[in-house]
TORNUBA-327860 format. One line per 8 residues: number of its first residue (from 1); their letters; for each residue x, y, z of C-alpha. Coordinates in nm, 3 decimals, padded with zeros to 5 digits, m for minus. Layout:
N
NUM> A> X Y Z; ...
# end
This chain:
583
1> MGASGLAG> 08.648 m00.860 m15.591; 08.567 m01.026 m15.261; 08.856 m01.019 m15.021; 09.086 m00.919 m15.301; 08.890 m00.593 m15.323; 09.026 m00.501 m14.981; 09.379 m00.467 m15.120; 09.586 m00.586 m14.828
9> DEDIYETP> 09.321 m00.553 m14.555; 09.193 m00.908 m14.607; 09.325 m01.026 m14.271; 09.104 m00.776 m14.092; 08.794 m00.954 m14.217; 08.926 m01.312 m14.235; 08.801 m01.386 m13.884; 08.517 m01.440 m13.819
17> FRRSPCGT> 08.349 m01.327 m14.142; 08.515 m01.556 m14.396; 08.475 m01.868 m14.183; 08.120 m01.779 m14.073; 07.852 m02.015 m14.211; 07.621 m01.710 m14.233; 07.614 m01.484 m14.536; 07.823 m01.170 m14.474
25> LLFHAHTL> 07.872 m00.870 m14.700; 08.085 m00.557 m14.662; 08.006 m00.253 m14.875; 08.064 00.122 m14.889; 07.818 00.323 m14.678; 07.741 00.585 m14.946; 07.793 00.417 m15.284; 07.681 00.070 m15.164
33> RLEFANPG> 07.965 m00.075 m15.375; 08.042 m00.430 m15.259; 08.387 m00.488 m15.110; 08.369 m00.835 m14.956; 08.147 m01.142 m14.968; 08.218 m01.449 m14.758; 08.148 m01.803 m14.888; 07.808 m01.807 m14.715
41> ALALFRLE> 07.697 m01.499 m14.909; 07.841 m01.630 m15.237; 07.643 m01.951 m15.195; 07.329 m01.760 m15.109; 07.358 m01.537 m15.416; 07.483 m01.827 m15.635; 07.778 m01.623 m15.754; 08.147 m01.679 m15.791
49> EREFGERT> 08.372 m01.437 m15.607; 08.499 m01.296 m15.938; 08.140 m01.230 m16.051; 08.080 m00.957 m15.791; 08.310 m00.725 m15.988; 08.207 m00.362 m15.934; 07.848 m00.442 m15.840; 07.649 m00.254 m15.581
57> LDELSLPE> 07.400 m00.380 m15.329; 07.127 m00.198 m15.526; 07.204 m00.406 m15.834; 07.152 m00.732 m15.645; 06.815 m00.622 m15.506; 06.493 m00.643 m15.705; 06.321 m00.306 m15.778; 06.027 m00.359 m15.539
65> TRESLSAC> 06.256 m00.378 m15.234; 06.551 m00.169 m15.357; 06.440 00.165 m15.209; 06.365 00.023 m14.863; 06.706 m00.145 m14.857; 06.884 00.179 m14.961; 06.689 00.381 m14.701; 06.795 00.142 m14.423
73> CRRVARGV> 07.158 00.170 m14.535; 07.137 00.550 m14.528; 06.993 00.551 m14.174; 07.272 00.328 m14.042; 07.539 00.527 m14.230; 07.414 00.855 m14.075; 07.398 00.703 m13.726; 07.020 00.740 m13.704
81> ASHETVPC> 07.005 00.370 m13.610; 07.274 00.137 m13.479; 07.134 m00.137 m13.701; 06.852 m00.201 m13.943; 06.668 m00.524 m14.019; 06.504 m00.531 m14.359; 06.351 m00.809 m14.571; 06.452 m00.795 m14.936
89> KISRPDGT> 06.424 m00.980 m15.265; 06.745 m01.059 m15.452; 06.797 m01.172 m15.809; 07.028 m01.463 m15.888; 07.208 m01.536 m16.217; 06.979 m01.827 m16.300; 06.677 m01.593 m16.299; 06.532 m01.706 m15.969
97> ALRVQFVI> 06.447 m01.468 m15.688; 06.508 m01.527 m15.321; 06.364 m01.358 m15.012; 06.637 m01.273 m14.764; 06.670 m01.071 m14.447; 06.954 m00.820 m14.408; 07.083 m00.713 m14.067; 07.288 m00.400 m14.140
105> TALKPPAG> 07.536 m00.234 m13.904; 07.811 00.028 m13.945; 08.176 m00.077 m13.953; 08.488 00.133 m13.997; 08.805 m00.059 m14.088; 09.113 00.050 m13.889; 09.334 00.070 m14.199; 09.121 00.314 m14.399
113> PAELLLAN> 08.916 00.629 m14.355; 08.614 00.510 m14.558; 08.309 00.402 m14.358; 08.177 00.058 m14.439; 07.853 m00.121 m14.368; 07.831 m00.484 m14.263; 07.531 m00.695 m14.361; 07.454 m01.040 m14.225
121> VMALPGSP> 07.222 m01.209 m14.473; 06.980 m01.490 m14.391; 06.748 m01.658 m14.643; 06.379 m01.648 m14.558; 06.124 m01.918 m14.651; 05.857 m01.852 m14.909; 06.065 m01.785 m15.219; 05.863 m01.745 m15.541
129> DGENPAGP> 05.997 m02.076 m15.671; 05.850 m02.254 m15.369; 06.176 m02.361 m15.214; 06.456 m02.220 m15.010; 06.764 m02.418 m15.105; 06.987 m02.178 m14.922; 06.776 m02.180 m14.607; 06.987 m02.229 m14.299
137> DFDTLQQF> 06.977 m02.539 m14.089; 06.953 m02.508 m13.711; 07.328 m02.493 m13.651; 07.376 m02.224 m13.917; 07.096 m02.012 m13.773; 07.250 m02.039 m13.427; 07.584 m01.927 m13.569; 07.411 m01.632 m13.735
145> VATAPVSI> 07.254 m01.517 m13.408; 07.566 m01.574 m13.199; 07.795 m01.377 m13.431; 07.555 m01.095 m13.513; 07.703 m00.756 m13.408; 07.363 m00.643 m13.278; 07.140 m00.718 m12.980; 06.959 m01.034 m13.093
153> AMLDCDLK> 06.810 m01.341 m12.924; 06.675 m01.666 m13.068; 06.390 m01.829 m12.872; 06.205 m02.157 m12.924; 05.825 m02.198 m12.933; 05.814 m02.199 m12.551; 05.999 m01.866 m12.561; 06.309 m02.015 m12.402
161> YVVVSGRW> 06.648 m01.890 m12.510; 06.824 m02.102 m12.771; 07.113 m01.866 m12.842; 07.188 m01.495 m12.788; 07.445 m01.254 m12.928; 07.714 m01.100 m12.713; 07.552 m00.761 m12.765; 07.222 m00.892 m12.618
169> VSDHRFEA> 07.408 m01.004 m12.304; 07.591 m00.672 m12.258; 07.294 m00.447 m12.347; 07.066 m00.620 m12.097; 07.335 m00.681 m11.830; 07.310 m01.060 m11.826; 07.684 m01.126 m11.789; 07.630 m01.313 m11.460
177> MPLIGISH> 07.321 m01.502 m11.571; 07.330 m01.802 m11.807; 07.036 m01.747 m12.043; 07.023 m02.059 m12.260; 06.718 m02.266 m12.168; 06.568 m01.990 m11.950; 06.229 m01.841 m12.034; 06.235 m01.495 m12.181
185> YDAFPELP> 05.964 m01.398 m11.932; 06.179 m01.512 m11.636; 06.462 m01.296 m11.765; 06.224 m01.004 m11.816; 05.940 m01.044 m11.562; 05.825 m00.683 m11.614; 05.742 m00.716 m11.985; 05.408 m00.552 m12.079
193> QKWKEEHQ> 05.118 m00.774 m12.180; 05.120 m00.608 m12.524; 05.470 m00.742 m12.587; 05.367 m01.094 m12.488; 05.080 m01.075 m12.734; 05.325 m00.971 m13.006; 05.537 m01.278 m12.929; 05.234 m01.499 m12.989
201> RALNGEAI> 05.155 m01.322 m13.314; 05.513 m01.382 m13.429; 05.481 m01.752 m13.336; 05.180 m01.753 m13.570; 05.397 m01.627 m13.857; 05.372 m01.247 m13.834; 05.680 m01.024 m13.859; 05.653 m00.727 m13.622
209> HVEEEPLV> 05.847 m00.399 m13.623; 05.816 m00.141 m13.344; 06.015 00.175 m13.415; 06.005 00.305 m13.057; 05.823 00.216 m12.738; 05.866 00.299 m12.368; 05.955 00.032 m12.113; 05.925 00.098 m11.739
217> RKSGEYKW> 06.110 m00.153 m11.524; 06.001 m00.246 m11.173; 06.298 m00.047 m11.043; 06.139 00.262 m11.193; 06.404 00.285 m11.466; 06.248 00.428 m11.782; 06.378 00.317 m12.120; 06.289 00.349 m12.486
225> IRRDITPW> 06.321 00.033 m12.696; 06.324 m00.032 m13.072; 06.224 m00.391 m13.158; 06.189 m00.639 m13.443; 06.023 m00.977 m13.384; 06.027 m01.237 m13.662; 05.955 m01.611 m13.666; 06.238 m01.848 m13.756
233> RRRDGSIG> 06.159 m02.161 m13.947; 06.299 m02.507 m13.977; 06.401 m02.642 m14.315; 06.058 m02.798 m14.356; 05.899 m02.454 m14.321; 05.751 m02.502 m13.975; 05.802 m02.228 m13.718; 06.064 m02.318 m13.460
241> GIIIFSED> 06.039 m02.002 m13.253; 06.108 m01.631 m13.280; 06.407 m01.402 m13.320; 06.405 m01.073 m13.131; 06.616 m00.778 m13.235; 06.625 m00.518 m12.959; 06.791 m00.176 m12.934; 06.796 00.062 m12.639
249> ITSRKHIE> 06.729 00.405 m12.793; 06.683 00.595 m12.465; 06.976 00.828 m12.531; 06.853 00.898 m12.880; 06.504 00.975 m12.751; 06.642 01.216 m12.494; 06.830 01.398 m12.769; 06.520 01.400 m12.991
257> NELLNSES> 06.307 01.536 m12.707; 06.559 01.809 m12.641; 06.556 01.897 m13.009; 06.175 01.898 m13.011; 06.168 02.121 m12.704; 06.423 02.352 m12.860; 06.229 02.356 m13.185; 05.910 02.434 m12.994
265> RYRSVIEA> 06.078 02.721 m12.811; 06.226 02.860 m13.131; 05.893 02.821 m13.308; 05.725 03.019 m13.030; 05.981 03.296 m13.067; 05.944 03.298 m13.445; 05.564 03.310 m13.428; 05.578 03.592 m13.172
273> ASDGFVMA> 05.808 03.799 m13.398; 05.656 04.100 m13.571; 05.883 04.041 m13.870; 05.802 03.777 m14.129; 05.998 03.450 m14.126; 06.070 03.240 m14.433; 06.281 02.923 m14.457; 06.382 02.783 m14.797
281> DLEGAILA> 06.607 02.510 m14.930; 06.906 02.586 m15.150; 06.690 02.545 m15.460; 06.459 02.822 m15.337; 06.161 02.604 m15.238; 05.984 02.749 m14.933; 05.991 02.511 m14.635; 05.834 02.717 m14.356
289> VNNAYVRM> 05.679 03.058 m14.284; 05.537 03.229 m13.974; 05.200 03.400 m13.928; 05.357 03.745 m13.963; 05.472 03.668 m14.317; 05.130 03.520 m14.399; 04.967 03.849 m14.294; 05.234 04.051 m14.470
297> SGFSEAEL> 05.206 03.873 m14.806; 04.834 03.796 m14.811; 04.902 03.435 m14.912; 04.791 03.148 m14.687; 05.056 02.925 m14.528; 04.945 02.636 m14.752; 04.988 02.853 m15.061; 05.331 02.974 m14.955
305> LKMRVTDL> 05.458 02.621 m14.888; 05.387 02.536 m15.252; 05.584 02.838 m15.379; 05.947 02.926 m15.439; 06.137 03.239 m15.341; 06.132 03.346 m15.706; 05.750 03.360 m15.690; 05.772 03.632 m15.422
313> EVLESPNE> 06.071 03.833 m15.542; 06.002 04.141 m15.754; 06.336 04.310 m15.813; 06.577 04.018 m15.852; 06.598 03.760 m16.131; 06.628 03.385 m16.058; 07.002 03.406 m16.130; 07.044 03.693 m15.882
321> IRHHLNTL> 06.850 03.499 m15.619; 07.068 03.194 m15.680; 07.376 03.415 m15.639; 07.239 03.541 m15.306; 07.184 03.183 m15.186; 07.537 03.078 m15.287; 07.681 03.382 m15.113; 07.490 03.297 m14.794
329> VKTGQGRF> 07.633 02.942 m14.800; 07.985 03.091 m14.813; 07.944 03.384 m14.572; 07.683 03.240 m14.335; 07.464 03.550 m14.326; 07.372 03.870 m14.505; 07.136 04.168 m14.506; 06.989 04.343 m14.809
337> ESAHRKKN> 06.683 04.527 m14.934; 06.445 04.407 m15.202; 06.074 04.399 m15.284; 05.821 04.118 m15.243; 05.494 04.048 m15.419; 05.158 04.035 m15.240; 04.873 03.805 m15.335; 04.671 04.102 m15.464
345> GTSYPVEI> 04.944 04.177 m15.720; 05.097 04.480 m15.547; 05.454 04.489 m15.422; 05.615 04.627 m15.108; 05.975 04.705 m15.007; 06.140 04.464 m14.761; 06.459 04.438 m14.562; 06.588 04.079 m14.549
353> SASYLPSE> 06.821 03.944 m14.279; 06.919 03.595 m14.395; 07.137 03.317 m14.252; 07.254 02.980 m14.378; 07.158 02.676 m14.170; 07.403 02.387 m14.229; 07.222 02.054 m14.238; 07.209 01.739 m14.446
361> NGAVFAFV> 07.054 01.925 m14.739; 07.119 02.283 m14.627; 06.862 02.557 m14.576; 06.838 02.936 m14.558; 06.615 03.119 m14.314; 06.534 03.486 m14.332; 06.353 03.747 m14.127; 06.163 03.976 m14.364
369> RDITERKS> 06.063 04.326 m14.254; 05.809 04.539 m14.439; 05.982 04.877 m14.473; 05.706 05.058 m14.663; 05.659 05.312 m14.384; 06.033 05.357 m14.341; 06.078 05.413 m14.714; 05.797 05.669 m14.711
377> TDLKISNY> 05.958 05.847 m14.415; 06.300 05.833 m14.583; 06.150 05.990 m14.895; 05.991 06.269 m14.693; 06.317 06.331 m14.510; 06.510 06.323 m14.838; 06.272 06.578 m14.991; 06.297 06.798 m14.682
385> VRQVEQFT> 06.678 06.778 m14.685; 06.679 06.865 m15.054; 06.457 07.166 m14.984; 06.692 07.281 m14.707; 06.992 07.228 m14.934; 06.823 07.424 m15.211; 06.742 07.703 m14.968; 07.103 07.709 m14.849
393> EDTLLAFS> 07.230 07.710 m15.206; 06.996 07.994 m15.302; 07.102 08.191 m14.994; 07.471 08.149 m15.071; 07.416 08.252 m15.432; 07.234 08.560 m15.307; 07.534 08.647 m15.091; 07.762 08.593 m15.391
401> NMVEQRDP> 07.554 08.823 m15.609; 07.561 09.084 m15.333; 07.943 09.077 m15.328; 07.966 09.099 m15.707; 07.735 09.402 m15.711; 07.987 09.585 m15.493; 08.277 09.466 m15.711; 08.150 09.459 m16.072
409> YTAGHEQR> 08.501 09.410 m16.211; 08.516 09.055 m16.067; 08.160 08.957 m16.157; 08.131 08.580 m16.191; 08.466 08.520 m16.018; 08.322 08.346 m15.713; 08.099 08.114 m15.913; 08.383 08.023 m16.151
417> VGMLAADI> 08.612 07.951 m15.853; 08.342 07.731 m15.701; 08.292 07.532 m16.022; 08.667 07.483 m16.078; 08.723 07.381 m15.714; 08.443 07.122 m15.746; 08.595 06.981 m16.067; 08.942 06.956 m15.909
425> AREMGFSE> 08.791 06.776 m15.610; 08.602 06.542 m15.845; 08.929 06.461 m16.023; 09.078 06.378 m15.681; 08.800 06.125 m15.616; 08.572 06.323 m15.386; 08.206 06.217 m15.361; 07.957 06.409 m15.571
433> KRCNDLKL> 07.796 06.553 m15.258; 08.127 06.679 m15.125; 08.215 06.832 m15.464; 07.882 07.014 m15.483; 07.924 07.146 m15.128; 08.271 07.277 m15.216; 08.121 07.450 m15.521; 07.874 07.634 m15.295
441> IGHVHDIG> 08.154 07.737 m15.059; 08.346 07.870 m15.359; 08.044 08.084 m15.449; 08.082 08.277 m15.122; 08.454 08.249 m15.053; 08.494 08.627 m15.088; 08.181 08.718 m14.890; 08.400 08.908 m14.643
449> KIGIPAEI> 08.459 09.173 m14.910; 08.120 09.315 m14.814; 08.309 09.495 m14.540; 08.571 09.642 m14.779; 08.503 09.990 m14.929; 08.387 09.960 m15.293; 08.641 10.219 m15.415; 08.926 09.997 m15.293
457> LSKPGRLS> 08.780 09.684 m15.457; 08.741 09.861 m15.792; 09.060 10.069 m15.779; 09.230 10.049 m16.122; 09.581 10.104 m15.996; 09.809 09.930 m15.752; 09.684 09.920 m15.391; 09.881 10.084 m15.112
465> DLEYQLVQ> 10.013 09.868 m14.827; 09.734 09.992 m14.602; 09.469 09.922 m14.866; 09.611 09.573 m14.929; 09.605 09.497 m14.555; 09.242 09.609 m14.549; 09.157 09.376 m14.840; 09.327 09.086 m14.658
473> THALKGYE> 09.078 09.120 m14.376; 08.804 08.974 m14.601; 08.904 08.620 m14.499; 08.842 08.696 m14.130; 08.524 08.893 m14.207; 08.392 08.602 m14.414; 08.457 08.367 m14.123; 08.270 08.596 m13.882
481> ILKEVKFT> 07.972 08.626 m14.116; 07.932 08.248 m14.168; 08.062 08.097 m13.842; 07.710 08.029 m13.711; 07.590 07.869 m14.037; 07.529 07.492 m14.006; 07.663 07.323 m14.320; 07.785 06.977 m14.418
489> LPIAEIIY> 08.141 07.110 m14.443; 08.308 07.365 m14.207; 08.222 07.649 m14.445; 08.340 07.936 m14.224; 08.678 07.773 m14.150; 08.741 07.686 m14.516; 08.675 08.047 m14.619; 08.899 08.164 m14.333
497> QHHERMNG> 09.185 07.948 m14.471; 09.159 07.991 m14.848; 09.452 08.238 m14.861; 09.681 08.026 m14.641; 09.981 07.860 m14.812; 10.156 07.525 m14.759; 10.484 07.689 m14.640; 10.309 07.923 m14.396
505> SGYPRKLS> 10.352 08.236 m14.609; 09.979 08.297 m14.653; 09.733 08.492 m14.442; 09.568 08.569 m14.205; 09.700 08.304 m13.956; 10.017 08.180 m14.128; 09.892 07.819 m14.125; 10.097 07.554 m14.306
513> GKEILLEA> 10.076 07.197 m14.437; 09.802 06.981 m14.287; 09.694 07.265 m14.059; 09.506 07.383 m14.367; 09.188 07.193 m14.450; 09.209 07.001 m14.780; 08.901 07.184 m14.914; 09.073 07.517 m14.839
521> RILAIADV> 09.385 07.401 m15.027; 09.174 07.309 m15.333; 08.985 07.638 m15.312; 09.316 07.829 m15.298; 09.433 07.674 m15.628; 09.099 07.740 m15.799; 09.110 08.102 m15.674; 09.464 08.159 m15.805
529> VESIISHR> 09.401 07.997 m16.145; 09.074 08.186 m16.201; 09.230 08.518 m16.094; 09.525 08.483 m16.333; 09.314 08.393 m16.638; 09.061 08.672 m16.573; 09.078 09.045 m16.640; 09.134 09.278 m16.346
537> PYRPARGI> 09.108 09.663 m16.328; 09.482 09.688 m16.267; 09.598 09.431 m16.532; 09.480 09.230 m16.832; 09.409 08.855 m16.826; 09.731 08.651 m16.839; 09.601 08.322 m16.985; 09.568 07.961 m16.868
545> EEALKEIE> 09.930 07.858 m16.934; 10.053 08.137 m16.709; 09.815 08.018 m16.439; 09.921 07.654 m16.472; 10.290 07.748 m16.458; 10.223 07.940 m16.137; 10.069 07.647 m15.952; 10.306 07.390 m16.108
553> SNAGKLYD> 10.621 07.579 m16.010; 10.494 07.625 m15.654; 10.345 07.277 m15.599; 10.436 07.161 m15.249; 10.566 07.504 m15.162; 10.259 07.729 m15.179; 09.998 07.484 m15.305; 09.895 07.128 m15.222
561> SSAVAACL> 10.079 06.888 m15.459; 09.790 06.643 m15.509; 09.543 06.923 m15.585; 09.791 07.083 m15.828; 09.837 06.748 m16.006; 09.458 06.707 m16.040; 09.422 07.060 m16.180; 09.702 07.003 m16.433
569> RLFRTKGY> 09.541 06.676 m16.548; 09.213 06.854 m16.606; 09.359 07.124 m16.831; 09.654 06.953 m16.999; 09.536 06.590 m17.032; 09.158 06.612 m17.041; 09.122 06.942 m17.228; 08.923 07.105 m16.951
577> IQPSPGL> 08.748 07.433 m17.034; 08.660 07.662 m16.749; 08.275 07.674 m16.735; 08.090 08.003 m16.722; 07.846 08.086 m16.439; 07.500 07.950 m16.505; 07.625 07.640 m16.695
# end
């Protein structure tokens, strides 16, 4: 371990750390695994260099101070503080304990990507065994202060400078002013009386920590300072003066204030929102809610902050909720519907718009909208639409029955065509709604025959050319009857086209290819197949194989190839049986 643990980077740390009389440690910022200990630290810990092995800083610290030491390391590693000063108790191999003070700063070696922390270690008086054999003498303490990579000053009992670090000089702009021997109060004549009282308390043995405090200079310059004031002692235990650690945190305070202002603005917006707001961590624990969600759920804010998302969710299991959270981490945001539980035991439908908030631990925030009224309205609309659809269906069936009454020899033809057309479309992957609509269109595809004399429709023999031309007009007449009907599909145009053929040989407009609507192409195949397999006054039924041969041999020529393929699959592969009307 020790320098050997640096594997070739030893020279980087050789000067000044190895030759420093102060204790110096280098360790990983996140694992706290020790990488380097100079002779001063080895003597302080009473360890040989080889004895450090794979130890961590936590292992050297006694349990009562371990957490505070780890917390300080985390703050420095995250950049929350440029340095941390923390007293700690360490355990030595001989079983004795020693009180030390760590000054921890961040350090990144140029030869490696891993972030390291540097700790200068100084023994403090008052060890449990009543002595401090590793306590520094005056020269060692001066070396500690002078080489510290933080803003630090050592003063005597008259509060005159004994030694200062280079960082103290640069931070306080004393490059042109020799400080040693000068009173701290001459260097800083604007110091508040409160600070001077703290100096006296430290001279009486008290260690003082001030996390943040404003300082207004005579020039009007406004700064925020973070300070530590501790007494330093001579080897005999008497107080020789104080050590001041000082950090200008003005920039950090400005950033914090901006964040607080932003948070306040966002909080105002969230509280003013009519939708509920819920923030939770990635484990589902609720971190924050707004007043709208409190009113919506019936729970108090205090109650909600003790709950988890799973306590509110009605429809989804914990695993499903966890899946949603993991998806949000990957995608960043999502929207879905669910149901939440109220305090009174009832549930209500909600629409959730959630987003992932990247942070140290990660969080998810969601706007929750009560959609009870919308769901009720949707249900009413759905019922109304269904009623209209049923009315339309009943009307079309009435038209179909009217046509069949004038042509009793083809009774049931239109309904059978509609059912077959729907099944072909279903085989082609159409939606159920579209298939059902095509079935209804099939029920009235020959509605134009109302305008054809009944004696022609029921004529047992072959039609004359004039009679056949008259029958062909039923496609146009059907279009004219239904052209004003509002339907989900262009019903009039489909009926107008159901006798058109892919090569343009059909009627009445000689359309071809994609000029013909796909629904009309499907309807044409269903019409041909049903006509061939059914009895007619002028010929007997010819059977399903004859019908399938007709469409198969003319696929791509007269009939749409994909619709023909679907029809053939139904009959030949899936054993399809043509349903009867009413089934």
